[in-house]
C-alpha positions as CSV (number, residue, x, y, z in Angstrom):
1,X,99.6,170.2,-65.9
2,X,95.8,169.4,-66.9
3,X,95.1,168.5,-63.6
4,X,95.6,167.3,-60.3
5,X,94.7,164.5,-58.0
6,X,95.1,163.9,-54.3
7,X,93.7,163.2,-51.0
8,X,91.4,165.0,-48.9
9,X,93.6,165.6,-45.6
10,X,90.7,163.6,-43.7
11,X,91.7,160.9,-46.1
12,X,87.4,161.4,-47.0
13,X,88.1,161.6,-51.1
14,X,90.2,162.2,-53.7
15,X,90.4,165.8,-54.9
16,X,89.9,166.4,-58.5
17,X,91.3,170.3,-59.3
18,X,90.9,170.6,-63.3
19,X,93.2,173.3,-65.0
20,X,92.4,173.4,-68.3
21,X,88.6,173.4,-70.8
22,X,87.2,169.9,-70.3
23,X,88.0,167.7,-73.1
24,X,86.8,164.0,-73.7
25,X,90.0,162.6,-73.5
26,X,91.1,165.5,-70.4
27,X,87.9,163.8,-68.6
28,X,88.8,160.3,-69.1
29,X,92.1,161.2,-68.5
30,X,91.3,162.3,-64.8
31,X,88.3,160.3,-64.4
32,X,90.7,157.5,-64.8
33,X,93.5,158.6,-62.5
34,X,91.1,159.3,-59.8
35,X,88.8,156.1,-59.7
36,X,92.4,154.4,-59.5
37,X,93.4,156.6,-56.6
38,X,90.5,156.0,-54.7
39,X,90.8,152.1,-55.4
40,X,94.4,152.1,-54.1
41,X,93.4,153.8,-50.5
42,X,90.0,152.4,-50.2
43,X,87.6,156.0,-50.9
44,X,84.9,156.2,-52.3
45,X,83.9,159.5,-52.9
46,X,85.3,162.3,-55.0
47,X,85.7,166.2,-55.1
48,X,86.2,168.1,-57.9
49,X,87.0,171.3,-58.2
50,X,86.2,173.1,-62.3
51,X,85.6,176.4,-60.8
52,X,88.0,178.1,-63.2
53,X,87.0,175.7,-66.3
54,X,84.9,175.0,-68.6
55,X,83.6,171.6,-70.1
56,X,84.2,171.6,-73.9
57,X,83.3,167.2,-74.3
58,X,81.0,167.0,-76.2
59,X,77.6,165.6,-74.8
60,X,78.0,162.1,-76.7
61,X,81.4,161.6,-74.9
62,X,79.7,162.2,-71.7
63,X,77.2,160.0,-71.9
64,X,79.9,157.6,-72.9
65,X,81.9,158.2,-69.9
66,X,78.8,157.8,-67.7
67,X,77.8,154.6,-69.0
68,X,80.6,152.9,-70.5
69,X,84.0,154.1,-69.0
70,X,82.6,154.8,-65.0
71,X,82.4,150.6,-65.1
72,X,85.3,150.0,-66.9
73,X,87.6,152.1,-65.1
74,X,85.4,150.3,-62.1
75,X,83.9,153.3,-60.4
76,X,82.4,151.8,-57.3
77,X,78.4,152.9,-57.6
78,X,78.1,153.7,-53.3
79,X,80.3,156.5,-54.6
80,X,79.5,160.4,-54.6
81,X,80.9,162.9,-57.0
82,X,80.5,166.6,-55.9
83,X,81.3,168.5,-58.6
84,X,82.4,172.6,-57.7
85,X,81.5,175.0,-60.2
86,X,81.6,178.2,-60.6
87,X,77.8,179.7,-60.3
88,X,77.0,181.3,-63.9
89,X,79.2,178.6,-65.5
90,X,76.8,175.7,-67.3
91,X,78.8,174.2,-69.3
92,X,79.1,171.1,-66.5
93,X,75.0,170.4,-66.2
94,X,75.0,167.8,-68.2
95,X,77.3,165.9,-66.6
96,X,75.6,165.8,-63.5
97,X,71.8,164.7,-65.4
98,X,73.9,161.7,-67.6
99,X,76.0,160.7,-64.1
100,X,72.8,160.6,-62.2
101,X,70.3,158.7,-64.9
102,X,73.7,156.3,-65.0
103,X,73.0,155.6,-61.3
104,X,75.8,157.4,-59.9
105,X,75.4,160.0,-57.2
106,X,76.8,163.4,-58.4
107,X,75.9,166.8,-58.0
108,X,77.1,170.4,-58.7
109,X,77.9,172.8,-56.4
110,X,78.6,177.0,-55.7
111,X,79.4,176.3,-52.1
112,X,82.5,174.2,-51.4
113,X,81.8,173.7,-47.4
114,X,78.1,172.4,-49.0
115,X,79.2,170.2,-51.5
116,X,82.1,168.4,-48.6
117,X,79.8,169.0,-46.1
118,X,77.3,166.6,-48.6
119,X,79.9,163.8,-48.6
120,X,80.3,163.3,-45.4
121,X,79.3,159.7,-44.4
């Protein structure tokens, strides 16, 4: 299993737990499934736990994800994406920048409670 997607027990957001290094293909697959899950459940926000894996996707593939695929997958522009990463892992930094530049509310966290608080309405 490359990733796991479910709805938080409070039904406030979609949780994504990534279990393998994040490639462009893996990124597209879990993004599409997470957005479909959110749309089915009437949710806007996402919590991605990538603490155990680096992002090895190219800069170009991350750019395409933010500017093309998220629109194609029908990400609601009111959505917020909290990404929980390991403190010394900077491989996820670019995805935050490119998402924000594309108008997607995305923020990196190293503290789980802060990520949950940020997702609160």
